[in-house]
Residue, then its C-alpha position, 0 to 999 in steps of 0.5 A: x678690463x673689458x675693452x672693445x676694439x673696432x677695425x676695418x675702416x678707411x677711405x672708400x669711394x661712393x658705392x664702395x664697400x667695407x667690412x668692419x670688425x669688433x672684438x673684445x678683450x676680457x669677456x665674450x659677447x655671449x648672451x648679449x645684444x651687440x650693436x654698431x653705432x656711428x657718429x658723424x662730425x657735429x652729430x650725436x652718435x646713432x644706432x646702425x645695426x644690432x645682433x642677438x649673439x645667441x639667436x642671430x636676430x638682427x635689427x637695422x636702422x632704416x637708413x642702412x637697410x638693404x646696404x649693411x649687414x651685421x653678423x657674428x663669428x661666435x668661435x672668435x667672438x667677433x662682430x662684423x658690419x658689412x657695408x655696401x653701396x656706401x654713400x658720403x653721408x655714411x662718413x662717420x666714426x663707427x663704434x661697437x657696443x652692447x645695444x644699450x651702450x653699457x660697455x666703455x666705448x672704444x676708439x672706433x674706426x673711421x669710415x670716409x666715403x668720397x663723392 
């Protein structure tokens, strides 16, 4: 069964950095548009960033442009989210999925940014 596994979250201070990882068991990301999403307490899940696996083309939500970077490791089938200059409002559970959210959602990884 296809399963997405996110990791790399944690507690970080305002202005700090983290790198999230997402891997899949059961299939590859080949030819997909993979994305990161986040969901803060009491809010809906929202798009953060995406990357076309075949071309590397990326897209970002306005609120993370210039701070976050999505990239991929093709050989190991892993998609990353590098997060710099973190703010308390970035606190959320971060998930990866296809851009359209077509796979089953994983557990996500908690990111907490202290002020």
